[in-house]
C-alpha positions in Angstrom: 97.0 108.9 134.2 99.5 106.6 132.5 102.1 105.3 133.8 105.6 107.0 133.2 109.2 106.7 135.3 112.3 108.8 135.2 115.9 106.7 135.4 118.9 108.2 136.5 122.3 106.4 136.2 125.0 107.8 138.6 128.2 107.2 140.8 130.4 109.0 143.6 133.8 108.3 142.4 135.1 110.1 144.4 134.0 107.7 147.5 136.7 106.1 148.7 135.0 102.2 148.5 134.2 103.5 145.3 137.5 104.1 144.6 139.4 100.6 145.8 137.1 99.3 143.6 138.1 101.0 140.7 141.4 101.5 140.6 141.7 97.0 140.9 140.7 97.1 137.5 142.1 100.4 135.8 145.8 100.3 134.4 145.6 104.6 133.8 144.1 106.1 137.1 143.8 109.7 135.6 140.8 108.1 134.3 139.9 108.6 137.9 140.2 113.1 137.3 138.1 112.6 134.2 135.0 110.4 133.8 134.1 109.6 137.8 134.2 112.8 139.7 131.1 114.4 140.2 129.5 118.0 141.3 126.3 116.9 142.7 124.4 117.6 139.3 122.6 114.1 140.8 120.7 116.2 142.7 120.0 119.6 140.9 118.9 116.3 138.3 116.5 114.6 140.4 115.1 117.8 141.4 114.0 119.2 138.3 112.5 115.9 137.1 110.5 116.4 140.6 109.2 120.0 139.3 108.6 120.1 135.7 108.0 116.8 135.0 105.3 116.6 137.7 103.6 113.6 135.5 106.5 111.0 136.2 105.9 108.0 138.9 108.9 107.3 140.0 112.4 107.4 140.1 114.5 105.3 139.9 118.4 106.0 140.4 120.5 103.5 138.7 124.3 103.0 140.4 126.6 100.8 142.5 125.8 99.9 146.5 125.5 103.7 146.7 122.9 106.5 148.0 123.6 110.1 146.8 123.0 112.7 149.6 119.8 115.2 148.6 119.5 116.8 152.0 120.7 120.7 150.0 116.9 120.2 147.7 115.3 118.3 150.8 113.0 121.8 150.8 113.0 122.8 147.7 110.9 119.3 146.3 109.3 116.5 147.4 111.4 113.1 147.7 109.4 110.3 147.7 109.4 109.5 143.9 112.7 108.0 144.7 113.7 104.6 144.8 117.1 103.7 144.9 118.2 100.5 142.6 121.4 99.1 142.7 123.8 97.3 139.5 123.4 93.7 141.3 119.5 93.9 140.6 119.9 94.8 136.8 122.8 92.1 136.5 120.9 89.4 139.0 121.5 86.8 135.5 124.7 88.7 134.7 126.9 88.6 138.0 130.1 87.4 136.7 130.3 91.0 134.8 130.0 93.4 138.5 131.7 95.2 139.4 130.4 97.3 136.2 131.9 101.0 135.2 131.4 101.0 132.2 127.9 102.8 131.8 127.4 101.0 127.9 126.9 97.9 129.4 124.4 99.6 132.3 122.1 101.0 130.1 121.8 97.5 128.4 120.1 96.4 131.4 118.3 99.3 132.6 115.2 97.1 131.2 115.6 94.8 134.0 114.0 97.5 136.5 111.8 95.8 139.2 108.3 97.6 138.6 109.6 100.4 135.9 106.5 101.6 134.1 107.1 100.2 130.0 107.1 103.8 128.9 110.5 105.1 131.1 112.4 108.4 129.8 116.1 108.5 131.0 118.7 110.4 131.8 122.2 111.3 132.7 123.2 113.0 135.6 124.1 116.2 133.6 121.0 116.3 132.0 118.0 118.4 133.7 115.0 120.3 132.7 114.2 124.3 132.9 110.8 124.7 132.3 107.9 122.4 133.1 106.8 119.3 130.3 104.3 117.7 129.7 104.3 113.9 129.4 103.8 114.6 125.1 107.3 115.9 125.2 108.1 112.9 126.3 105.4 110.6 123.9 102.1 111.3 122.1 100.3 108.3 122.4 101.9 105.4 121.1 105.5 107.1 120.1 108.0 108.4 121.6 109.5 111.9 121.2 112.9 112.0 120.1 115.4 114.8 120.0 117.7 114.7 117.4 118.9 114.8 114.0 119.1 112.1 110.6 122.7 112.3 109.9 125.5 110.1 108.4 126.6 106.9 109.8 130.0 106.2 110.0 130.4 102.7 107.8 129.7 105.7 105.0 132.2 108.0 106.1 135.8 106.8 105.6 137.7 109.5 107.8 135.3 108.6 110.4 135.5 105.0 109.4 139.6 105.3 109.9 139.4 108.0 113.4 137.0 105.4 115.1 139.7 102.4 114.4 142.7 104.5 115.0 141.0 105.4 118.7 140.5 101.5 119.6 144.2 100.9 118.5 145.3 103.2 121.0 142.8 102.8 123.7 141.5 106.4 123.0 137.5 106.7 125.0 135.1 104.8 122.3 132.5 107.9 120.7 129.8 108.9 121.2 127.9 109.4 117.7 130.4 105.8 116.9 128.5 103.7 119.4 124.8 105.3 118.3 126.0 104.9 113.8 126.3 102.0 115.5 123.2 100.9 117.2 121.9 101.9 114.0 124.0 99.5 111.9 122.2 96.9 113.6 118.4 97.2 113.6 119.3 97.8 110.0 119.9 101.1 109.2 123.6 101.4 107.4 123.1 104.8 104.8 121.9 107.0 108.5 121.2 106.7 112.6 119.1 109.1 114.5 121.4 111.2 116.0 120.5 111.9 120.2 121.8 114.6 122.1 122.6 115.3 125.4 119.1 115.2 126.9 116.2 113.0 128.8 115.8 109.7 126.6 112.2 107.9 125.7 112.8 104.2 126.0 110.0 101.3 125.9 110.6 98.5 128.1 108.9 95.5 125.8 110.4 97.1 122.5 113.9 96.7 124.8 113.0 93.7 125.9 111.0 91.9 122.2 114.8 92.8 120.9 117.6 90.6 123.9 114.9 87.5 123.9 115.4 87.3 120.8 118.9 88.6 120.5 120.8 87.0 124.2 124.2 87.4 122.7 124.1 90.9 121.5 123.2 91.7 124.9 125.8 88.5 127.1 128.5 90.8 124.2 127.4 94.3 125.1 127.3 94.0 129.8 131.0 91.4 129.2 132.9 95.1 129.1 134.4 96.2 132.3 135.2 99.8 130.6 133.3 101.5 127.5 134.9 99.7 124.3 134.8 100.6 120.5 132.8 97.7 120.1 129.5 98.7 122.2 126.6 100.7 120.6 124.8 103.2 122.8 121.7 101.5 124.0 119.3 103.8 124.4 120.4 104.7 120.6 119.2 101.0 119.9 115.4 101.6 121.0 115.6 104.6 118.8 116.5 102.9 116.4 113.6 99.6 116.4 111.2 102.5 117.8 111.7 104.1 114.6 111.9 100.9 112.4 108.2 100.2 113.7 107.4 103.5 113.2 106.5 104.5 117.3 108.4 107.2 116.6 107.9 111.3 116.2 110.6 113.9 115.3 111.3 116.9 117.5 113.4 119.9 117.5 115.8 120.7 119.2 115.1 123.8 120.0 114.3 122.6 123.4 117.5 121.2 123.9 120.8 123.7 124.9 123.6 121.6 125.0 127.0 123.5 127.7 129.7 121.4 126.7 133.1 122.7 127.5 131.9 124.1 131.5 135.2 122.9 132.6 136.7 125.6 130.6 134.2 128.4 131.2 134.8 131.8 133.9 131.5 131.2 136.4 130.7 135.1 134.6 130.8 133.3 131.7 128.2 130.5 132.8 126.3 133.1 134.0 125.7 134.8 130.8 124.6 131.4 129.2 122.1 130.4 131.9 120.2 133.4 131.9 119.6 133.7 128.5 118.1 130.1 128.7 115.8 131.8 131.0 114.9 134.8 127.7 114.8 131.8 125.4 110.7 130.3 125.9 111.0 127.0 124.0 114.1 125.6 126.2 113.0 122.9 128.1 116.3 120.9 128.4 119.8 121.4 129.8 122.9 119.5 129.0 126.4 120.6 131.5 128.9 119.1 130.6 132.2 118.9 133.0 131.1 120.6 135.5 132.3 118.1 137.9 135.6 119.5 136.5 135.1 123.3 136.4 136.3 125.9 138.6 134.4 125.8 141.9 133.2 129.5 141.3 131.6 128.5 137.8 130.2 125.5 140.1 128.8 127.9 142.5 127.4 129.8 139.4 125.6 127.0 138.6 124.2 125.7 141.6 122.7 128.9 142.6 120.8 129.2 139.2 119.2 126.5 139.4 117.9 126.9 143.6 117.0 130.2 143.0 114.3 128.2 139.8 113.1 125.2 141.7 112.3 128.0 144.5 110.6 129.7 142.1 
């Protein structure tokens, strides 16, 4: 069987040492509430990969001198595939850029994980598998299966371009889609880009490495930002567009994915109804739930209970 690994990026923003480090560089302490706290989603993300992607060889968790407490899932799934990777390993040639609190800088260096398989799947900790997947859900022969849709690039949309510049001026958190559009532009797609949604993203390490070997300044400029910056691109989207340019991709329907964008405003009952509906949809294999870290405790518990029940069945 071909080697395919999973990579998850994660930090616990509530951990005191991490907060002290972060506050040395933050100019706005409110960012702590918005971005860096977590609701133990990492546990269920890991468990879902172990249960529903049994072909995965290793699960690399990329973090900053931390280790998630996985006691709540050790009775549900085996944890022998997990390997912790510190930021210092992937930044080993760029330690002057550490510490970093910027996922777009970290993502750009995932290809430097030692012993990482050439084909791997990149997850954030709020991305979950909810039904069994096979290798063909992610890679078909030498081609990556990309879940998304084509969209017009930002440089072709005046309103989007102006909005992006305004956000940059007022230091608003940089746009997720604008960073994907920028990645497409770098590869040579100036009219449209393949827009990714929030689910596991297949990547090919050798394609990424070859690009940065040829364009070392591009990588250097990407990873120097300690916080997200409007000048950055989305690294996994860069890989996707490199794959598209080489015809090493297959487009996949977004019908396999359910995104719950604002769980922070959902009542426990409303979230429960959404989750129950997912169980009845045979096509759905991927779930993303955002802002769970700032949802009510009741809403968080509904999600935990639903997922643990699935893992136990």
